[in-house]
Structure formats: C-alpha cells, structure tokens
Phi, psi and omega in degrees: 000313181295323182287320189263328190261343189247011180257096180267129177283121181285357176253007180293160182299316181296322178292323178293318177299314179304312184297313182296310184291324179292324178293319179294317178297316181296319178298317179296316182293320181294326177287318181295318186264006178305316178298322179294319177297320179296315180297316178299322180299321179297315181293323177297316180295318181297318184281319189221012176073202180270159358280161178277317183259155182237121181255134186214139175282136175225162174276134179249204181306128181055034176068017175288134183290131174235160178246120179259158180239129177227158169288136184289126180244351179252158179294158175300144182062032181295336182248032179296337179263010179107170182287135179205156175291150172289146181230174180299137180055042181296115184289350179282341182274132179287165180297314179290327177299321177299319181294311184286338173293318182299322182257011172066015180297328181296339182277344188304320180299342178293346176301333177298323179293329177289317179298324179284348179087010180274335180227170173245164171292319182240130179166175176301136181295135179286142180246165179289141182306322182295319179287322178298323179299318177293315182292322182295336177280339185252340183240115183298135179060026184303320186291354176299333181296345178263017173287347174233162178299139175291159185233164175292324176224163182201178181300322179292320184291328182269353182243347185224141181294169181307128184266138180214034180200169178297318180295321176299318180297320178296316180295317180292329177299324179296325176290322178298319178299318179300315182298313182296317182293324186251021183306136172198161177295327178294321178295321177299317179297318178299315180296322179299314180291325176293325178293316178301319179297317179297319180297315180293330178271356180055048182239156169085003183252353182240138179298140180267348182211000000 
C-alpha cells in the first residue's frame, strides 16, 4: 500500500493544474483580503502591541523546513514554557485572537507561502518540526503525509475537529492518508467548498479540549 498508493508524481497533469490554479487563487485572495488583514493588524496592535505577524518554522514537502506567516493570535511570550498544543480556553490566546481564529483570518498571510510554491491551498496541514519529531516516533509511517505539499486546509481539517493530543494526531493522519491515496482536482474542489462552509460557520479552529 505504501509503495504503490502513496507516491504522487509532483509533475503529473493534475498536480500541475493544482499548482497553477492555487497560485492564481491565492494571489487573488491576498489582494481581496488585504484591507481585512490591515484592519486585523490594527486590532492586534491595540490589544497586545507588536509584533503583528507571527513567523514559525513548519515541515514542508519531503520534510523540508519552510517558514509560514500568520497574524499573531497569542500573547507575547506565549511559549516561554516551551512548545505545546493549543487547548480549550487557552489563556495564551488574546480576545481578538480567539475571534480571528474562528473565522480563519489569522491564516490569510499563509497565502504568500502558496504563491511562493512552498504550500498548497489544499493538503495535509504542516506541523512544527519539534512536534513532528514526537509524532513520527509514535505514529508509524507518519512522514508519508509530506509526500505532497502541505496545505492551508485539508481533508482532515474539514472532517475532524481541532486536534490537541497524540490520539487526535493519529486520527487526523488517517484522513491525510486517505487524501494522498485518493488525490484528485475534484477532491480538492470539494475540500475547498467544505472549508468555506466551516469558515462561515466559525467551526474547527479552536480546540474542544
């Protein structure tokens, strides 16, 4: 199964179509939502000062390190006690941060990574290298999820609630495997519309436990 079903050619026609259209869509979205990002930046500054943006290393295609950009939703020095998953009623998240997380506005700057070709709109969500190292020791064949570019949204994100534990990671990994095995442009379109529905319903971006 691993040898035959999970090796997607990044030069295939469907992958080329995916890459071109996702970059065009991302460029359009970043221009359309630039005023919203600017307004959100003002509220972040008013509530918690600088910096406005949050830069973080994530694992990309074939585990190559990439740097993503998000609007900052946590207080300064939120990780002074070390890296950890976000949890329900996380006191590290600011009031405005909770709001923009629900409607995914904090994710918009990551569109730059799609335009640069480091990420996709749709694909397994990229995780931090430190957390991936822990997960790869506990979940067999975990790194297979990086056989494709990571995405802003994915099959796991639209089908499973926000994950904040090892068991959640195992469950979401099964969705990532399904996506890689059954990849198609039509599946991407389905995930895109499911993501839009989640955004409008303000669901799936906050930990439940």
